[in-house]
N, C-alpha and C positions, 0 to 999 in steps of 0.2 A: 721551143723544146724545154722540157723541164730540166733543172740544173743537174740532178743526178744522172740522167740520161746523157747529157753533154759531158759530164765528167768521165763517165764510163767509156763513151766514145773517144775521148781524149787519151785515156789510159790505154785503150786498144791501139789507137794510131801511133801512140809513143812506143808501144811494145813492137809494133810492126814496122817502125822506122829502120831504114837501111841507109847508112852513110851520114856523115856529119851534117850535111845541109837538111836532111829529113829530121834529124834530132833537134837541130836548131829551130826549124820551123814548128815542130811539135812543142818545143820548150815555150817559144813565143805564143803559141796557141793556148798553152796552159796559162800562161801569165795573163793573156787577154781575158780568159774565162775568170780568173781570179779577180781581175779588176772589175768585171761585169757582176759577179756575185757580190763583191764588196759594195759596188755602187748601189746595187739592188736592195741589199741588207740595209745600207745606210739610209735609204729612202723609207723603207717599209718593213724592216726587220724589228726584232725586239729592242726596245729602247736601250737596254743595257749593252747592246752590241753596236750601236750606231757609230760611236766614235771610232772604234776599232775598225768597223767595216768601211768608214769613210777613208781611213788611212790605207786600208787594203785596196780600195777603189782608185787611189792615186799613185800606188807604187809602180815605178817605171813609166810614169807619164811622159818623161823626156825621151824615152827610147820605146816608143809605142811598138807593141807587137803587130799592129796593123801596118807598120812600115816594113816589115820583113818581106822581102821579094817573094818568097814561097808562100806566105800567108796571102799576099795580094793576089796571087794567081789562083789560089783556091778559095779565098774568102775567109773571114775569121769566124770559126765556129761560134764564138761568144755572141755573135750577132743573132744567133737563133735562140738565145735565152728568153724564155717566156715567163718563167717563174721559178720559185724555189718552194717546193712542197713542204718538206720538213727540214728545218734548219740544221739540226745536229747531223743527220746522215749526209746532207749535202756538204757540210763543212768537213766531216770526217773523210768523205770521198775526195774533196778538193785537197785536203792534207796529203792523202796518198798520191795523188797526181803530182802535186808540187814536189814531194820527195822523190818520186820516180823521175821526174824531169831533172831535178838536181843531180841525181845519180848518173843519169845518161849524159848530162852536160860535163860532168867529171871525166867520163870516158872519152868524150870528144876532145876536151881540153888536153888530156894526156897523150892522145893519139895524134894531134895535129902538129904539123911542123910549121904551119902558117901563123905568123904573129898576130894578124888581123883577126883570124878565126878564134884563136886562143883568147884574145881580150874581149871578143864578143861572148864567148863562153863564161868568162869570168863575170862579165856584166849580168849575163842571164842567170848565172848561179846566184849572184848577189840578190837580184830581184826574187828569185824563187825562194831563196832562204828568208828573206825579209817578209815575203808573203806567207810563208809557212808559219813564221813566228806570230804573225797577225792572227792567222787562222787558229793556231793553238791557243792564243789568248782568248779568242772568242769561244772556243770549246770549253776552256776553263771557266769562263763566265757563265756558260749554260749550266755546267755541272755545279757551280756554287748556287745558281738560282734553284736548281732542283733540290740541292740539299736543304736550303732555306725553306722551300715549300714542304718538304717532308717534316722539318722541325715544327713548322706552323701547324700542320695537319696532326702531329703527334701531341701537340699541347705542351704546357710547361712541365708535365710529369713524365713525358715519353709515351710510348705506346701503351703501357700497362696501367697508367694513371697513378694516383698517389698510393704510397705504401699503406697497407692496412694498419690501423692503430693496435698496438700490443694490448693496451688497456680496454679497448672498446668492443669487442664482439659479444 
């Protein structure tokens, strides 16, 4: 399935989550998807994104989303990733998903009285925040690339060309 569709499915599932364990499972699903997108972009994305994408693909590797019990029972949505159509919209959607997951995790952490769940939330929030930073970095690089292309297209004098000579007409 294409990245944008998976991201939207993740956003809907997170919004429909009821209870701490559902939110945790969806947060881990979001992180697994971020890792999958990062790994895919590191292999075949724009050259200027590959370093940042590689780092995104490695975030949370020690606490894999695939290890979460609820993810194991339902399978990782990220395994369905077949491609990334347009990079910018996919990264923008991923940023929304990671931000929403972080907010949901804050709610769970604040509401729980269980020490273990609290620290799992903190760990998941850290991973979501770090992933979000990487995604924002890639979006900035894409914006810079677009600005550079516009400058090249406009030429050294801008869109209007050189100023007319006052003495020459």
